[in-house]
A tleap script that builds the chain and sets N, CA, C and O, in Angstrom:
source leaprc.protein.ff14SB
mol = sequence {
  NMET ASN ILE GLU GLN VAL ARG GLU TYR THR
  LEU SER LEU PRO GLY VAL THR GLU ASP GLN
  ALA PHE GLY GLU ASP ILE LEU ASN PHE ARG
  LEU GLU GLY LYS ILE PHE VAL CYS LEU TRP
  LEU GLY GLY ASP ARG HIE VAL MET HIE ASP
  GLY VAL SER ARG ILE ALA LEU LYS LEU LEU
  PRO ASP ARG ASN ILE GLU LEU ARG GLU GLN
  PHE SER ALA VAL THR PRO ALA PHE HIE TRP
  ASN LYS ARG HIE TRP SER ASP ILE TYR PHE
  VAL GLU MET ASP GLU VAL ILE VAL LYS GLU
  LEU ILE LYS GLU SER TYR GLN LEU ILE ALA
  SER LYS LEU PRO LYS ALA ILE ARG SER LYS
  TYR LEU SER VAL SER CTYR
}
set mol.1.N position { 0.906 -1.090 0.091 }
set mol.1.CA position { -0.018 0.099 0.055 }
set mol.1.C position { 0.937 1.323 -0.033 }
set mol.1.O position { 2.079 1.303 0.425 }
set mol.2.N position { 0.410 2.324 -0.621 }
set mol.2.CA position { 1.025 3.487 -0.605 }
set mol.2.C position { 0.301 4.551 0.339 }
set mol.2.O position { -0.653 4.181 1.023 }
set mol.3.N position { 0.750 5.869 0.380 }
set mol.3.CA position { -0.004 6.641 1.525 }
set mol.3.C position { -1.511 6.786 0.861 }
set mol.3.O position { -2.505 6.462 1.511 }
set mol.4.N position { -1.575 7.158 -0.114 }
set mol.4.CA position { -2.973 7.511 -0.767 }
set mol.4.C position { -3.843 6.203 -0.584 }
set mol.4.O position { -5.015 6.263 -0.211 }
set mol.5.N position { -3.253 5.126 -0.844 }
set mol.5.CA position { -4.310 3.994 -0.480 }
set mol.5.C position { -4.713 3.753 0.802 }
set mol.5.O position { -5.819 3.266 1.034 }
set mol.6.N position { -3.809 4.087 1.797 }
set mol.6.CA position { -4.074 4.006 3.286 }
set mol.6.C position { -5.337 4.960 3.433 }
set mol.6.O position { -6.428 4.629 3.898 }
set mol.7.N position { -4.929 6.369 2.881 }
set mol.7.CA position { -5.907 7.262 3.137 }
set mol.7.C position { -7.345 6.852 2.752 }
set mol.7.O position { -8.306 6.790 3.518 }
set mol.8.N position { -7.325 6.593 1.469 }
set mol.8.CA position { -8.581 6.224 0.678 }
set mol.8.C position { -9.382 5.090 1.611 }
set mol.8.O position { -10.578 5.147 1.896 }
set mol.9.N position { -8.563 4.179 1.968 }
set mol.9.CA position { -9.444 3.132 2.611 }
set mol.9.C position { -9.789 3.571 3.879 }
set mol.9.O position { -10.943 3.315 4.225 }
set mol.10.N position { -8.994 4.238 4.753 }
set mol.10.CA position { -9.453 4.614 6.064 }
set mol.10.C position { -10.629 5.584 5.818 }
set mol.10.O position { -11.617 5.492 6.545 }
set mol.11.N position { -10.590 6.365 4.989 }
set mol.11.CA position { -11.820 7.306 4.785 }
set mol.11.C position { -12.964 6.480 4.134 }
set mol.11.O position { -14.067 7.025 4.080 }
set mol.12.N position { -12.864 5.587 3.777 }
set mol.12.CA position { -14.038 4.655 3.109 }
set mol.12.C position { -14.719 4.111 4.412 }
set mol.12.O position { -15.844 3.629 4.274 }
set mol.13.N position { -14.167 4.135 5.645 }
set mol.13.CA position { -15.019 3.606 6.673 }
set mol.13.C position { -16.046 4.476 7.291 }
set mol.13.O position { -15.821 5.658 7.549 }
set mol.14.N position { -17.117 3.917 7.516 }
set mol.14.CA position { -18.137 4.921 7.869 }
set mol.14.C position { -18.044 5.885 8.874 }
set mol.14.O position { -17.597 5.465 9.941 }
set mol.15.N position { -18.407 7.295 8.807 }
set mol.15.CA position { -18.139 8.214 9.890 }
set mol.15.C position { -16.684 8.777 10.108 }
set mol.15.O position { -16.402 9.487 11.073 }
set mol.16.N position { -15.803 8.414 9.158 }
set mol.16.CA position { -14.350 8.786 9.403 }
set mol.16.C position { -14.240 10.139 8.888 }
set mol.16.O position { -14.775 10.448 7.824 }
set mol.17.N position { -13.541 11.000 9.622 }
set mol.17.CA position { -13.276 12.355 9.271 }
set mol.17.C position { -11.780 12.423 9.346 }
set mol.17.O position { -11.182 11.581 10.017 }
set mol.18.N position { -11.036 13.506 8.609 }
set mol.18.CA position { -9.604 13.652 8.566 }
set mol.18.C position { -9.260 15.039 9.026 }
set mol.18.O position { -10.075 15.935 8.806 }
set mol.19.N position { -8.134 15.303 9.641 }
set mol.19.CA position { -7.793 16.667 9.793 }
set mol.19.C position { -6.240 16.592 9.980 }
set mol.19.O position { -5.627 15.529 9.881 }
set mol.20.N position { -5.593 17.906 10.284 }
set mol.20.CA position { -4.119 17.875 10.451 }
set mol.20.C position { -3.834 18.736 11.663 }
set mol.20.O position { -3.172 19.766 11.530 }
set mol.21.N position { -4.269 18.387 12.750 }
set mol.21.CA position { -4.189 18.891 14.049 }
set mol.21.C position { -2.990 19.076 14.655 }
set mol.21.O position { -2.791 19.942 15.508 }
set mol.22.N position { -1.960 18.095 14.148 }
set mol.22.CA position { -0.624 18.041 14.378 }
set mol.22.C position { 0.426 18.622 13.482 }
set mol.22.O position { 1.624 18.370 13.614 }
set mol.23.N position { -0.066 19.398 12.580 }
set mol.23.CA position { 0.714 19.872 11.441 }
set mol.23.C position { 0.456 19.299 10.042 }
set mol.23.O position { -0.252 18.314 9.834 }
set mol.24.N position { 1.093 20.001 9.108 }
set mol.24.CA position { 0.987 19.627 7.751 }
set mol.24.C position { 1.477 18.313 7.361 }
set mol.24.O position { 1.084 17.765 6.331 }
set mol.25.N position { 2.465 17.705 8.287 }
set mol.25.CA position { 3.095 16.402 7.820 }
set mol.25.C position { 2.192 15.248 8.259 }
set mol.25.O position { 2.539 14.105 7.960 }
set mol.26.N position { 1.050 15.454 8.950 }
set mol.26.CA position { 0.419 14.371 9.716 }
set mol.26.C position { -1.168 14.460 9.318 }
set mol.26.O position { -1.771 15.533 9.340 }
set mol.27.N position { -1.822 13.134 8.927 }
set mol.27.CA position { -3.085 13.396 8.709 }
set mol.27.C position { -3.635 12.582 10.069 }
set mol.27.O position { -3.072 11.546 10.423 }
set mol.28.N position { -4.581 13.037 10.676 }
set mol.28.CA position { -5.322 12.198 11.796 }
set mol.28.C position { -6.761 11.846 11.238 }
set mol.28.O position { -7.547 12.645 10.728 }
set mol.29.N position { -6.930 10.603 11.420 }
set mol.29.CA position { -8.302 10.014 11.099 }
set mol.29.C position { -9.086 9.846 12.527 }
set mol.29.O position { -8.593 9.427 13.574 }
set mol.30.N position { -10.318 10.243 12.325 }
set mol.30.CA position { -11.113 10.294 13.690 }
set mol.30.C position { -12.520 9.842 13.457 }
set mol.30.O position { -13.191 10.247 12.508 }
set mol.31.N position { -12.962 8.955 14.391 }
set mol.31.CA position { -14.345 8.591 14.336 }
set mol.31.C position { -15.061 9.229 15.509 }
set mol.31.O position { -14.585 8.987 16.618 }
set mol.32.N position { -16.078 9.968 15.440 }
set mol.32.CA position { -16.719 10.734 16.353 }
set mol.32.C position { -15.775 11.516 17.147 }
set mol.32.O position { -15.908 11.586 18.369 }
set mol.33.N position { -14.739 12.166 16.467 }
set mol.33.CA position { -13.574 12.985 17.235 }
set mol.33.C position { -12.478 12.252 17.909 }
set mol.33.O position { -11.489 12.840 18.346 }
set mol.34.N position { -12.651 10.931 17.999 }
set mol.34.CA position { -11.636 10.158 18.371 }
set mol.34.C position { -10.692 9.757 17.456 }
set mol.34.O position { -11.086 9.193 16.435 }
set mol.35.N position { -9.349 9.971 17.660 }
set mol.35.CA position { -8.287 9.587 16.789 }
set mol.35.C position { -8.061 8.060 16.828 }
set mol.35.O position { -7.987 7.448 17.894 }
set mol.36.N position { -7.959 7.494 15.660 }
set mol.36.CA position { -7.720 6.040 15.428 }
set mol.36.C position { -6.465 5.698 14.637 }
set mol.36.O position { -5.687 4.776 14.881 }
set mol.37.N position { -6.394 6.568 13.671 }
set mol.37.CA position { -5.133 6.372 12.641 }
set mol.37.C position { -4.530 7.902 12.742 }
set mol.37.O position { -5.186 8.937 12.864 }
set mol.38.N position { -2.992 7.749 12.652 }
set mol.38.CA position { -2.369 8.845 12.359 }
set mol.38.C position { -1.360 8.395 11.088 }
set mol.38.O position { -0.704 7.356 11.153 }
set mol.39.N position { -1.318 9.175 10.079 }
set mol.39.CA position { -0.608 8.772 8.849 }
set mol.39.C position { 0.358 9.857 8.693 }
set mol.39.O position { 0.013 11.025 8.517 }
set mol.40.N position { 1.679 9.427 8.766 }
set mol.40.CA position { 2.788 10.418 8.671 }
set mol.40.C position { 3.181 10.635 7.061 }
set mol.40.O position { 3.540 9.699 6.347 }
set mol.41.N position { 3.067 11.890 6.644 }
set mol.41.CA position { 3.049 12.222 5.401 }
set mol.41.C position { 4.506 12.602 4.807 }
set mol.41.O position { 4.757 12.838 3.625 }
set mol.42.N position { 5.409 12.607 5.901 }
set mol.42.CA position { 6.843 12.935 5.541 }
set mol.42.C position { 7.013 14.384 5.968 }
set mol.42.O position { 6.042 14.980 6.434 }
set mol.43.N position { 8.165 14.971 5.838 }
set mol.43.CA position { 8.580 16.239 6.175 }
set mol.43.C position { 9.568 16.101 7.527 }
set mol.43.O position { 9.680 15.054 8.166 }
set mol.44.N position { 10.175 17.199 7.802 }
set mol.44.CA position { 11.120 17.244 8.986 }
set mol.44.C position { 10.648 17.317 10.215 }
set mol.44.O position { 11.480 17.165 11.108 }
set mol.45.N position { 9.448 17.524 10.548 }
set mol.45.CA position { 8.918 17.338 11.845 }
set mol.45.C position { 9.042 16.084 12.796 }
set mol.45.O position { 9.310 16.052 13.997 }
set mol.46.N position { 8.792 15.141 11.983 }
set mol.46.CA position { 8.826 13.711 12.709 }
set mol.46.C position { 9.854 12.888 12.021 }
set mol.46.O position { 9.797 12.797 10.795 }
set mol.47.N position { 10.804 12.267 12.700 }
set mol.47.CA position { 11.681 11.477 12.174 }
set mol.47.C position { 11.015 10.193 11.600 }
set mol.47.O position { 10.015 9.825 12.215 }
set mol.48.N position { 11.330 9.575 10.713 }
set mol.48.CA position { 10.993 8.160 10.127 }
set mol.48.C position { 12.040 7.182 10.136 }
set mol.48.O position { 13.193 7.398 9.763 }
set mol.49.N position { 11.597 6.106 10.574 }
set mol.49.CA position { 12.451 4.839 10.555 }
set mol.49.C position { 13.032 4.776 9.233 }
set mol.49.O position { 12.192 4.554 8.360 }
set mol.50.N position { 14.233 4.906 8.826 }
set mol.50.CA position { 14.968 4.690 7.542 }
set mol.50.C position { 14.029 5.286 6.391 }
set mol.50.O position { 13.952 4.740 5.291 }
set mol.51.N position { 13.397 6.323 6.689 }
set mol.51.CA position { 12.615 6.959 5.567 }
set mol.51.C position { 11.476 6.274 5.161 }
set mol.51.O position { 10.923 6.742 4.166 }
set mol.52.N position { 10.842 5.012 5.813 }
set mol.52.CA position { 9.721 4.395 5.526 }
set mol.52.C position { 8.525 4.978 6.151 }
set mol.52.O position { 8.471 5.251 7.350 }
set mol.53.N position { 7.386 5.197 5.156 }
set mol.53.CA position { 6.250 5.632 5.609 }
set mol.53.C position { 5.600 4.745 6.590 }
set mol.53.O position { 5.742 3.522 6.562 }
set mol.54.N position { 4.756 5.486 7.614 }
set mol.54.CA position { 4.119 4.716 8.748 }
set mol.54.C position { 2.777 5.395 9.099 }
set mol.54.O position { 2.519 6.575 8.858 }
set mol.55.N position { 1.942 4.494 9.706 }
set mol.55.CA position { 0.815 5.003 10.566 }
set mol.55.C position { 0.963 4.503 11.949 }
set mol.55.O position { 1.520 3.473 12.328 }
set mol.56.N position { 0.368 5.412 12.630 }
set mol.56.CA position { 0.192 5.015 14.142 }
set mol.56.C position { -1.382 4.567 14.188 }
set mol.56.O position { -2.346 5.167 13.710 }
set mol.57.N position { -1.348 3.197 14.987 }
set mol.57.CA position { -2.796 2.775 15.276 }
set mol.57.C position { -3.022 2.633 16.778 }
set mol.57.O position { -2.082 2.374 17.530 }
set mol.58.N position { -4.194 2.793 17.187 }
set mol.58.CA position { -4.630 2.474 18.569 }
set mol.58.C position { -5.078 1.036 18.605 }
set mol.58.O position { -5.944 0.675 17.808 }
set mol.59.N position { -4.605 0.262 19.390 }
set mol.59.CA position { -4.947 -1.233 19.576 }
set mol.59.C position { -4.859 -1.692 20.881 }
set mol.59.O position { -4.198 -1.088 21.725 }
set mol.60.N position { -5.573 -2.881 21.153 }
set mol.60.CA position { -5.460 -3.238 22.612 }
set mol.60.C position { -3.852 -3.462 22.999 }
set mol.60.O position { -3.044 -3.782 22.127 }
set mol.61.N position { -3.523 -3.292 24.193 }
set mol.61.CA position { -2.239 -3.522 24.617 }
set mol.61.C position { -1.676 -4.978 24.385 }
set mol.61.O position { -0.522 -5.169 24.001 }
set mol.62.N position { -2.536 -5.946 24.636 }
set mol.62.CA position { -1.961 -7.215 24.325 }
set mol.62.C position { -1.858 -7.611 22.838 }
set mol.62.O position { -1.095 -8.506 22.475 }
set mol.63.N position { -2.626 -6.940 22.009 }
set mol.63.CA position { -2.754 -7.199 20.765 }
set mol.63.C position { -1.223 -6.346 20.184 }
set mol.63.O position { -0.534 -6.834 19.288 }
set mol.64.N position { -0.944 -5.280 20.740 }
set mol.64.CA position { 0.143 -4.436 20.210 }
set mol.64.C position { 1.408 -5.413 20.431 }
set mol.64.O position { 2.289 -5.544 19.581 }
set mol.65.N position { 1.397 -6.088 21.678 }
set mol.65.CA position { 2.701 -6.698 22.048 }
set mol.65.C position { 2.616 -8.136 21.049 }
set mol.65.O position { 3.626 -8.666 20.585 }
set mol.66.N position { 1.479 -8.548 20.866 }
set mol.66.CA position { 1.464 -9.752 19.632 }
set mol.66.C position { 2.078 -9.301 18.299 }
set mol.66.O position { 2.956 -9.950 17.730 }
set mol.67.N position { 1.600 -8.230 17.866 }
set mol.67.CA position { 2.055 -7.702 16.448 }
set mol.67.C position { 3.347 -7.445 16.498 }
set mol.67.O position { 3.974 -7.747 15.483 }
set mol.68.N position { 4.067 -6.873 17.570 }
set mol.68.CA position { 5.420 -6.423 17.672 }
set mol.68.C position { 6.303 -7.773 17.547 }
set mol.68.O position { 7.276 -7.923 16.808 }
set mol.69.N position { 5.820 -8.597 18.319 }
set mol.69.CA position { 6.516 -9.962 18.368 }
set mol.69.C position { 6.533 -10.819 16.844 }
set mol.69.O position { 7.436 -11.522 16.390 }
set mol.70.N position { 5.343 -10.520 16.313 }
set mol.70.CA position { 5.175 -11.021 14.885 }
set mol.70.C position { 5.669 -10.472 13.674 }
set mol.70.O position { 6.058 -11.184 12.749 }
set mol.71.N position { 5.669 -9.099 13.643 }
set mol.71.CA position { 6.077 -8.261 12.599 }
set mol.71.C position { 7.175 -7.323 12.948 }
set mol.71.O position { 7.075 -6.566 13.914 }
set mol.72.N position { 8.341 -7.362 12.091 }
set mol.72.CA position { 9.299 -6.269 12.420 }
set mol.72.C position { 8.910 -4.948 11.908 }
set mol.72.O position { 9.515 -3.914 12.190 }
set mol.73.N position { 7.837 -5.021 11.113 }
set mol.73.CA position { 7.242 -3.580 10.615 }
set mol.73.C position { 6.439 -2.968 11.584 }
set mol.73.O position { 5.862 -1.923 11.285 }
set mol.74.N position { 6.283 -3.561 12.941 }
set mol.74.CA position { 5.342 -3.055 13.852 }
set mol.74.C position { 6.252 -2.802 15.166 }
set mol.74.O position { 6.839 -3.683 15.794 }
set mol.75.N position { 6.250 -1.414 15.453 }
set mol.75.CA position { 7.170 -1.093 16.684 }
set mol.75.C position { 6.058 -0.127 17.754 }
set mol.75.O position { 4.929 0.286 17.488 }
set mol.76.N position { 6.715 0.001 18.788 }
set mol.76.CA position { 6.056 1.032 19.665 }
set mol.76.C position { 5.872 2.481 19.019 }
set mol.76.O position { 6.799 3.097 18.492 }
set mol.77.N position { 4.699 2.898 19.112 }
set mol.77.CA position { 4.380 4.291 18.541 }
set mol.77.C position { 5.383 5.352 19.031 }
set mol.77.O position { 5.596 5.419 20.241 }
set mol.78.N position { 5.971 6.128 18.245 }
set mol.78.CA position { 6.924 7.065 18.574 }
set mol.78.C position { 6.392 8.201 19.362 }
set mol.78.O position { 7.022 8.597 20.342 }
set mol.79.N position { 5.231 8.776 18.990 }
set mol.79.CA position { 4.618 9.939 19.510 }
set mol.79.C position { 3.380 9.609 20.389 }
set mol.79.O position { 2.587 10.498 20.700 }
set mol.80.N position { 3.251 8.533 20.719 }
set mol.80.CA position { 1.940 8.099 21.374 }
set mol.80.C position { 2.283 7.184 22.568 }
set mol.80.O position { 3.418 6.749 22.761 }
set mol.81.N position { 1.100 6.895 23.444 }
set mol.81.CA position { 1.354 5.912 24.521 }
set mol.81.C position { 1.810 4.553 23.856 }
set mol.81.O position { 1.180 4.133 22.886 }
set mol.82.N position { 2.758 3.943 24.297 }
set mol.82.CA position { 3.450 2.935 23.563 }
set mol.82.C position { 2.579 1.492 24.071 }
set mol.82.O position { 2.628 0.409 23.488 }
set mol.83.N position { 1.936 1.744 25.075 }
set mol.83.CA position { 1.049 0.620 25.482 }
set mol.83.C position { -0.079 0.239 24.597 }
set mol.83.O position { -0.423 -0.909 24.317 }
set mol.84.N position { -0.697 1.531 24.126 }
set mol.84.CA position { -1.955 1.531 23.470 }
set mol.84.C position { -1.731 1.747 21.945 }
set mol.84.O position { -2.654 1.409 21.204 }
set mol.85.N position { -0.667 2.242 21.431 }
set mol.85.CA position { -0.460 2.583 20.078 }
set mol.85.C position { 0.723 1.804 19.478 }
set mol.85.O position { 1.679 1.516 20.197 }
set mol.86.N position { 0.690 1.505 18.362 }
set mol.86.CA position { 1.936 1.004 17.446 }
set mol.86.C position { 2.151 1.776 16.127 }
set mol.86.O position { 1.244 2.230 15.429 }
set mol.87.N position { 3.249 1.849 15.922 }
set mol.87.CA position { 3.658 2.328 14.505 }
set mol.87.C position { 3.622 1.130 13.531 }
set mol.87.O position { 4.192 0.063 13.759 }
set mol.88.N position { 2.998 1.368 12.577 }
set mol.88.CA position { 2.921 0.150 11.402 }
set mol.88.C position { 3.590 0.752 10.084 }
set mol.88.O position { 3.113 1.710 9.474 }
set mol.89.N position { 4.655 0.132 9.749 }
set mol.89.CA position { 5.454 0.626 8.487 }
set mol.89.C position { 4.755 -0.312 7.270 }
set mol.89.O position { 5.191 -1.356 6.784 }
set mol.90.N position { 3.628 0.358 6.976 }
set mol.90.CA position { 2.691 -0.291 6.054 }
set mol.90.C position { 3.292 -0.663 4.596 }
set mol.90.O position { 2.749 -1.485 3.859 }
set mol.91.N position { 4.366 -0.029 4.298 }
set mol.91.CA position { 4.849 -0.301 2.804 }
set mol.91.C position { 5.523 -1.648 3.036 }
set mol.91.O position { 5.677 -2.346 2.033 }
set mol.92.N position { 5.971 -2.145 4.273 }
set mol.92.CA position { 6.539 -3.189 4.488 }
set mol.92.C position { 5.734 -4.596 4.867 }
set mol.92.O position { 6.230 -5.693 5.125 }
set mol.93.N position { 4.245 -4.188 4.816 }
set mol.93.CA position { 3.450 -5.425 5.301 }
set mol.93.C position { 2.360 -5.529 4.108 }
set mol.93.O position { 2.098 -4.654 3.283 }
set mol.94.N position { 1.828 -6.732 4.218 }
set mol.94.CA position { 0.898 -7.068 3.258 }
set mol.94.C position { -0.380 -6.049 3.455 }
set mol.94.O position { -0.787 -5.658 4.549 }
set mol.95.N position { -0.952 -5.686 2.116 }
set mol.95.CA position { -2.174 -4.792 2.019 }
set mol.95.C position { -3.273 -5.337 2.917 }
set mol.95.O position { -3.853 -4.566 3.683 }
set mol.96.N position { -3.612 -6.719 2.858 }
set mol.96.CA position { -4.746 -7.159 3.604 }
set mol.96.C position { -4.537 -6.947 5.065 }
set mol.96.O position { -5.436 -6.464 5.753 }
set mol.97.N position { -3.396 -7.288 5.557 }
set mol.97.CA position { -3.098 -7.116 6.936 }
set mol.97.C position { -3.073 -5.667 7.374 }
set mol.97.O position { -3.521 -5.448 8.499 }
set mol.98.N position { -2.635 -4.666 6.685 }
set mol.98.CA position { -2.706 -3.383 6.954 }
set mol.98.C position { -4.209 -2.856 7.014 }
set mol.98.O position { -4.559 -1.989 7.814 }
set mol.99.N position { -5.037 -3.436 6.127 }
set mol.99.CA position { -6.383 -2.840 6.170 }
set mol.99.C position { -7.045 -3.688 7.363 }
set mol.99.O position { -7.925 -3.064 7.957 }
set mol.100.N position { -6.829 -4.817 7.769 }
set mol.100.CA position { -7.386 -5.394 8.937 }
set mol.100.C position { -6.952 -4.764 10.256 }
set mol.100.O position { -7.685 -4.749 11.245 }
set mol.101.N position { -5.803 -4.278 10.225 }
set mol.101.CA position { -5.296 -3.597 11.324 }
set mol.101.C position { -5.963 -2.177 11.604 }
set mol.101.O position { -6.209 -1.712 12.717 }
set mol.102.N position { -6.204 -1.586 10.374 }
set mol.102.CA position { -6.870 -0.173 10.434 }
set mol.102.C position { -8.283 -0.506 10.947 }
set mol.102.O position { -8.724 0.116 11.913 }
set mol.103.N position { -8.994 -1.443 10.352 }
set mol.103.CA position { -10.412 -1.767 10.788 }
set mol.103.C position { -10.527 -2.150 12.252 }
set mol.103.O position { -11.522 -1.936 12.945 }
set mol.104.N position { -9.420 -2.733 12.646 }
set mol.104.CA position { -9.406 -3.179 14.128 }
set mol.104.C position { -9.299 -1.817 15.090 }
set mol.104.O position { -9.906 -1.687 16.153 }
set mol.105.N position { -8.597 -1.043 14.626 }
set mol.105.CA position { -8.324 0.220 15.353 }
set mol.105.C position { -9.609 0.977 15.363 }
set mol.105.O position { -9.932 1.503 16.428 }
set mol.106.N position { -10.467 1.118 14.221 }
set mol.106.CA position { -11.542 1.585 14.073 }
set mol.106.C position { -12.472 1.031 14.893 }
set mol.106.O position { -13.130 1.790 15.605 }
set mol.107.N position { -12.698 -0.394 14.943 }
set mol.107.CA position { -13.588 -0.968 15.738 }
set mol.107.C position { -13.392 -0.736 17.422 }
set mol.107.O position { -14.287 -0.727 18.267 }
set mol.108.N position { -12.101 -0.574 17.602 }
set mol.108.CA position { -11.728 -0.407 19.117 }
set mol.108.C position { -12.322 0.956 19.514 }
set mol.108.O position { -12.904 1.164 20.578 }
set mol.109.N position { -12.129 1.787 18.622 }
set mol.109.CA position { -12.559 3.314 19.026 }
set mol.109.C position { -14.233 3.179 18.933 }
set mol.109.O position { -14.916 3.705 19.812 }
set mol.110.N position { -14.754 2.570 18.008 }
set mol.110.CA position { -16.227 2.458 17.877 }
set mol.110.C position { -16.850 1.864 19.155 }
set mol.110.O position { -17.840 2.325 19.725 }
set mol.111.N position { -16.184 0.845 19.509 }
set mol.111.CA position { -16.670 0.042 20.734 }
set mol.111.C position { -16.787 0.892 22.106 }
set mol.111.O position { -17.622 0.629 22.972 }
set mol.112.N position { -15.956 1.824 22.187 }
set mol.112.CA position { -15.936 2.833 23.357 }
set mol.112.C position { -16.809 3.868 23.211 }
set mol.112.O position { -16.941 4.578 24.207 }
set mol.113.N position { -17.484 4.167 22.175 }
set mol.113.CA position { -18.323 5.162 21.948 }
set mol.113.C position { -19.787 4.849 22.880 }
set mol.113.O position { -20.050 3.713 23.273 }
set mol.114.N position { -20.549 5.872 23.118 }
set mol.114.CA position { -21.809 5.519 23.712 }
set mol.114.C position { -22.707 4.624 22.886 }
set mol.114.O position { -22.830 4.623 21.661 }
set mol.115.N position { -23.303 3.876 23.769 }
set mol.115.CA position { -24.290 2.662 22.944 }
set mol.115.C position { -25.025 3.082 21.838 }
set mol.115.O position { -25.146 2.400 20.821 }
set mol.116.N position { -25.603 4.367 22.029 }
set mol.116.CA position { -26.598 4.926 20.869 }
set mol.116.C position { -25.758 5.180 19.693 }
set mol.116.O position { -26.191 4.905 18.574 }
set mol.117.N position { -24.515 5.715 19.869 }
set mol.117.CA position { -23.778 5.940 18.686 }
set mol.117.C position { -23.056 4.708 18.213 }
set mol.117.O position { -23.048 4.485 17.002 }
set mol.118.N position { -22.430 3.860 19.063 }
set mol.118.CA position { -21.643 2.881 18.762 }
set mol.118.C position { -22.396 1.891 17.671 }
set mol.118.O position { -21.861 1.408 16.673 }
set mol.119.N position { -23.555 1.733 18.034 }
set mol.119.CA position { -24.425 0.702 17.170 }
set mol.119.C position { -24.391 0.934 15.731 }
set mol.119.O position { -24.452 -0.018 14.953 }
set mol.120.N position { -24.293 2.205 15.305 }
set mol.120.CA position { -24.241 2.579 13.964 }
set mol.120.C position { -23.052 2.149 13.313 }
set mol.120.O position { -23.063 1.752 12.148 }
set mol.121.N position { -21.911 2.217 14.092 }
set mol.121.CA position { -20.667 1.897 13.373 }
set mol.121.C position { -20.201 0.445 13.457 }
set mol.121.O position { -19.516 -0.018 12.545 }
set mol.122.N position { -20.562 -0.325 14.563 }
set mol.122.CA position { -20.322 -1.745 14.697 }
set mol.122.C position { -21.031 -2.805 14.019 }
set mol.122.O position { -20.649 -3.967 13.880 }
set mol.123.N position { -22.367 -2.155 13.513 }
set mol.123.CA position { -23.289 -3.136 12.660 }
set mol.123.C position { -23.148 -2.917 11.402 }
set mol.123.O position { -23.857 -3.575 10.640 }
set mol.124.N position { -22.230 -1.969 10.867 }
set mol.124.CA position { -21.934 -1.976 9.428 }
set mol.124.C position { -20.819 -2.855 8.842 }
set mol.124.O position { -19.695 -2.829 9.344 }
set mol.125.N position { -21.110 -3.625 7.798 }
set mol.125.CA position { -20.188 -4.604 7.342 }
set mol.125.C position { -19.371 -3.674 6.140 }
set mol.125.O position { -19.964 -3.004 5.294 }
set mol.126.N position { -18.012 -3.780 6.250 }
set mol.126.CA position { -17.244 -3.033 5.301 }
set mol.126.C position { -16.051 -3.930 4.847 }
set mol.126.O position { -15.238 -3.507 4.025 }
savepdb mol mol.pdb
quit
């Protein structure tokens, strides 16, 4: 996957919005105002691991440990709580896995929303 494919897929999920609250070199993707993906676009503000593009995803702590043990392209998130967030060097991973991880992050955020709101996101198949 490339940056644009990650962006397009993430925006295809129901209710997702994007902004650049942290500057021009990062796109934040939110569900009901809650960030679940940060996409690094490049630039001098945030150093990249060997110049490889990455996304930060919020996942369950045990899942983060599992993924870091399984994939060298998954590391503790540089600018986020390392227990809850991982950096995913998506160009080094299979597209199907990257999409599954983005969806997993989305579902985690959706599951924490108030019941009346969460049902419209968790019941949708995508």
